[in-house]
C-alpha positions in Angstrom: -36.0 30.1 35.9 -37.1 33.7 34.1 -38.3 35.2 37.7 -35.5 36.4 39.4 -36.7 35.2 42.5 -33.3 34.0 44.2 -30.9 36.0 42.1 -31.0 39.2 43.4 -30.9 38.6 46.8 -28.9 41.0 50.2 -27.3 39.7 53.2 -28.6 41.9 55.9 -27.0 40.2 58.5 -25.5 36.9 59.6 -28.9 35.7 60.2 -30.9 36.9 57.7 -31.0 36.6 53.9 -32.9 39.3 52.5 -34.6 38.4 48.8 -36.2 41.3 46.6 -39.7 40.3 48.3 -38.2 41.0 51.8 -37.0 44.6 50.4 -40.5 45.0 48.7 -42.0 44.3 51.9 -39.9 46.7 53.7 -40.7 49.8 51.0 -44.4 48.9 49.4 -47.3 49.4 51.7 -49.3 47.9 48.9 -47.7 44.7 48.8 -47.8 44.2 52.6 -51.6 45.2 52.1 -51.8 42.4 49.6 -50.1 40.0 52.1 -52.6 40.6 54.5 -55.4 40.1 51.8 -53.9 36.8 50.8 -53.7 35.3 54.2 -57.7 35.8 54.3 -58.5 35.4 51.6 -56.9 31.6 51.0 -57.8 30.9 54.8 -61.6 31.3 53.9 -61.2 29.2 51.1 -58.9 26.7 53.0 -62.3 26.7 55.5 -64.5 25.6 52.7 -62.5 23.3 51.6 -61.7 21.5 54.6 -64.7 21.2 55.7 -66.1 19.6 52.4 -63.3 17.5 52.2 -63.7 16.4 55.9 -67.4 15.5 54.9 -66.2 13.1 52.0 -63.5 11.2 54.2 -66.5 10.7 57.1 -69.2 9.9 54.9 -66.8 7.5 53.3 -65.6 6.3 56.7 -68.6 5.8 58.5 -71.4 5.2 56.1 -70.0 2.6 53.2 -71.7 0.0 54.2 -75.2 1.6 53.6 -74.2 2.4 49.8 -73.1 0.8 47.3 -71.1 3.8 45.5 -69.5 4.6 48.9 -68.2 1.0 48.5 -66.3 1.2 45.0 -62.6 1.5 44.4 -63.5 4.8 43.4 -65.1 6.4 46.4 -61.9 5.0 48.0 -59.9 7.1 46.0 -61.6 9.9 46.2 -61.6 10.0 50.1 -57.9 9.4 50.2 -58.0 12.6 47.5 -59.8 14.6 50.1 -57.8 14.1 53.4 -55.0 14.8 50.8 -56.5 18.4 50.4 -56.9 18.5 53.8 -53.6 18.5 54.7 -52.7 20.8 51.7 -55.4 23.6 52.6 -54.3 23.2 56.2 -50.8 25.3 55.3 -53.2 28.2 54.5 -54.5 27.8 57.8 -51.5 28.0 59.3 -50.1 30.6 57.7 -53.4 32.9 58.5 -52.7 32.1 62.2 -49.0 33.4 62.0 -50.4 36.2 60.5 -52.6 36.6 63.3 -49.9 36.4 65.6 -47.2 38.0 64.3 -48.4 40.2 61.5 -47.0 40.5 57.8 -43.8 40.0 59.2 -41.4 37.5 57.4 -39.6 34.5 58.6 -36.8 32.5 57.6 -37.1 29.9 54.7 -36.1 26.8 57.1 -38.9 27.6 59.4 -41.5 27.9 56.8 -40.3 24.6 55.6 -41.1 22.8 58.7 -44.2 24.7 58.9 -45.6 23.7 55.7 -44.0 19.9 55.8 -47.6 18.4 56.1 -49.3 20.9 53.4 -46.3 20.3 50.9 -47.0 16.4 51.6 -50.7 17.4 50.8 -50.3 19.2 47.6 -47.5 16.2 46.1 -50.2 13.6 46.8 -53.6 14.9 45.7 -51.8 16.2 42.2 -50.7 12.3 42.2 -54.4 10.7 43.7 -55.8 12.7 40.6 -53.9 10.5 38.4 -54.9 7.8 40.2 -58.6 8.3 40.1 -58.4 8.8 36.6 -56.2 5.7 35.8 -58.6 3.6 37.9 -61.7 5.1 35.6 -59.6 3.7 32.9 -59.5 0.4 34.0 -62.9 0.4 35.1 -64.2 0.9 31.4 -61.4 -0.6 29.4 -61.4 -4.0 31.4 -65.1 -4.4 33.3 -64.7 -7.5 33.7 -61.4 -8.0 34.7 -61.8 -5.0 37.2 -64.9 -6.2 39.1 -62.4 -9.2 40.3 -59.8 -7.2 41.3 -58.9 -7.5 45.3 -60.1 -4.4 46.5 -57.5 -4.1 49.7 -54.5 -5.2 47.1 -55.6 -2.9 44.5 -55.9 0.1 46.7 -52.5 -0.8 48.2 -50.6 -0.6 44.9 -52.2 3.1 44.4 -51.1 4.2 47.9 -47.8 3.0 47.2 -47.9 4.5 44.3 -49.0 8.1 45.6 -46.6 7.6 48.4 -43.5 7.7 46.4 -44.6 10.0 44.1 -45.5 12.7 47.6 -41.6 11.7 49.4 -39.9 12.8 46.2 -42.0 16.0 45.6 -41.6 17.0 49.5 -38.1 16.0 49.9 -37.1 18.1 46.6 -39.3 20.9 47.8 -38.8 21.4 51.3 -35.0 20.4 50.3 -35.0 23.5 48.2 -36.1 25.8 50.7 -33.5 24.7 53.4 -30.8 24.6 51.0 -31.2 28.8 52.0 -32.4 28.6 55.4 -32.1 32.0 56.5 -33.7 33.2 53.3 -36.7 35.4 54.4 -40.2 34.6 53.3 -43.3 35.2 53.9 -44.2 31.9 55.6 -46.9 30.7 53.1 -47.3 27.5 51.4 -46.2 29.0 47.8 -42.9 30.1 49.7 -41.4 26.8 49.0 -41.1 27.4 45.7 -39.2 30.8 45.8 -36.0 29.1 46.8 -33.2 28.0 45.1 -34.1 26.8 41.2 -33.2 23.4 39.9 -35.0 20.4 41.7 -38.1 22.2 42.6 -38.7 23.1 38.9 -38.6 19.8 38.0 -41.1 19.1 40.7 -43.5 22.1 38.9 -43.3 20.3 35.7 -43.4 16.5 36.6 -46.8 18.0 38.4 -48.2 19.4 34.8 -47.4 16.1 32.8 -49.5 14.6 35.9 -51.9 16.9 35.5 -52.0 16.4 31.8 -51.9 12.7 31.8 -54.9 12.7 33.9 -56.9 14.8 31.4 -55.6 12.3 28.5 -56.9 9.4 30.6 -60.3 11.3 30.9 -60.5 11.8 27.3 -60.0 7.8 26.6 -62.5 7.0 29.6 -65.2 9.7 27.9 -64.6 7.7 24.4 -65.3 4.4 25.7 -67.8 5.5 27.7 -69.5 6.2 23.9 -68.8 3.2 22.7 -69.9 1.1 25.4 -73.4 -0.2 26.1 -72.4 -1.3 28.9 -72.4 2.4 30.9 -76.0 3.2 30.7 -77.2 2.8 34.2 -78.5 6.1 35.7 -76.1 5.7 38.8 -73.0 5.2 36.9 -73.6 8.0 34.2 -74.3 10.2 37.5 -70.8 8.9 38.8 -69.1 9.5 35.6 -70.8 13.2 35.3 -69.4 13.9 39.0 -65.7 12.4 37.9 -66.1 14.7 34.6 -67.0 17.5 36.6 -64.1 16.4 39.0 -62.0 16.7 35.8 -62.9 20.1 34.6 -62.9 22.2 38.0 -60.5 19.9 40.5 -57.8 19.0 38.1 -58.6 21.9 35.6 -57.5 24.3 38.8 -54.1 22.1 38.8 -53.8 22.4 35.5 -54.6 25.9 35.1 -51.7 26.9 38.4 -48.9 24.5 37.1 -49.6 25.8 33.4 -48.5 29.3 34.1 -45.9 28.2 36.5 -44.8 26.4 33.5 -45.2 28.9 31.1 -42.8 31.6 33.4 -39.9 29.3 33.0 -40.2 30.0 28.6 -36.6 32.0 27.7 -39.1 35.1 26.3 -41.0 35.3 29.8 -39.7 38.3 32.3 -41.0 38.8 35.8 -39.9 40.4 38.2 -40.0 38.5 41.4 -43.2 40.8 42.9 -44.7 40.7 39.4 -44.7 36.5 39.7 -45.6 36.8 43.3 -49.1 38.2 42.6 -49.5 36.2 39.3 -48.9 33.1 41.5 -51.7 34.7 44.4 -54.5 35.0 41.0 -53.8 31.3 39.5 -53.3 30.0 43.4 -57.1 30.8 43.5 -58.2 28.2 40.6 -55.9 25.6 42.3 -57.4 26.0 45.5 -61.1 26.4 44.5 -60.5 23.0 42.9 -59.1 21.9 46.1 -62.3 22.5 47.7 -64.9 21.5 45.0 -64.9 17.3 45.5 -67.6 17.2 48.1 -70.0 19.7 46.2 -69.4 18.1 43.0 -70.4 14.5 44.5 -73.3 16.0 46.5 -74.8 17.9 43.2 -74.3 14.5 40.8 -74.3 11.4 42.9 -77.7 10.2 44.7 -76.1 7.8 46.8 -73.1 10.6 48.1 -75.8 13.1 48.6 -77.8 10.9 50.5 -75.3 10.1 52.9 -74.3 13.4 53.4 -77.5 14.3 54.1 -78.0 11.2 56.5 -74.6 12.7 58.3 -75.4 16.1 58.8 -79.3 14.5 60.2 -77.2 11.9 62.8 -74.7 15.4 63.4 -77.6 17.3 64.4 -79.1 14.3 66.4 -75.7 14.0 68.4 -75.8 17.8 69.4 -79.9 18.0 70.2 -79.7 15.2 72.5 -76.5 16.0 74.4 -77.9 19.5 74.5 -81.7 18.1 75.9 -79.8 15.4 78.0 -77.8 18.7 79.6 -80.4 21.1 80.2 -82.7 18.0 82.0 -80.1 17.1 84.0 -82.3 16.4 87.8 -80.8 18.7 90.5 -81.7 17.0 94.2 -83.7 19.6 96.2 -82.6 19.6 99.9 -84.9 18.2 102.8 -87.0 21.2 104.2 -86.8 21.4 107.8 
């Protein structure tokens, strides 16, 4: 790895190992300000992402019996993707809460690995689920008759097992790479799990890039097959595929941009200081986290049934809120009898 994040460290005490970022934090006021801005900007993106992805999950579970699209294999996998993105982006909320309580104070990598365990779980799962979605669409187009006869529970279970295996590997390697230097001082964010000793964690970054590229490749084949087939002319199917195409462009695209940058930094002629690398991951991470929030809006804009389901969920929520408010405001207060 050509970013000297972990090759230049100082032992400040028996319980603290200072990374170059920690030393920069002590001496550079602009760097401390950047950490503060990072906490705020990423928390804002995460808030929108969690709201949108929660809408996808709730709508799919509660209203799937009313809409054909929401009962499909693809919709179930989209809900899984949204759930994992919620877990992923919760890491930025955790970091923001840590910032509100402790400011920009650094903490150990060991503590960070525990704080970011669930978000790391979500990142690995989200990347893998994007590949599962692309494989699902490829199967639906390549073998449409056989695909419609798949036993849904067994089919989805196979996807979930594949995703879970990937998650376990990804999470173990990322967390292990952090706790291998438990006293290394880091800012406490999700990206700090990439600042521990190089090795297996680099394999994870390359693996994520390969998975993202595989997803794009699958969708390219899907696009070619759609052009060649005439049995996908239904407007509802077209809109769903348009939604999926935008998900590829924006959602997978965000991950692809980020992990391409990570892979690029490992090229032998690229030399970045740890602080420069941190700033770059901050910028490219914006693409990834914007992508993580994109599934809900894309489905709303491009799928009639998803849009109607979202509106129905909003109406039901407002009805529940106003009915509860009305009931509370019209409670009968018994009057005492006059003597």
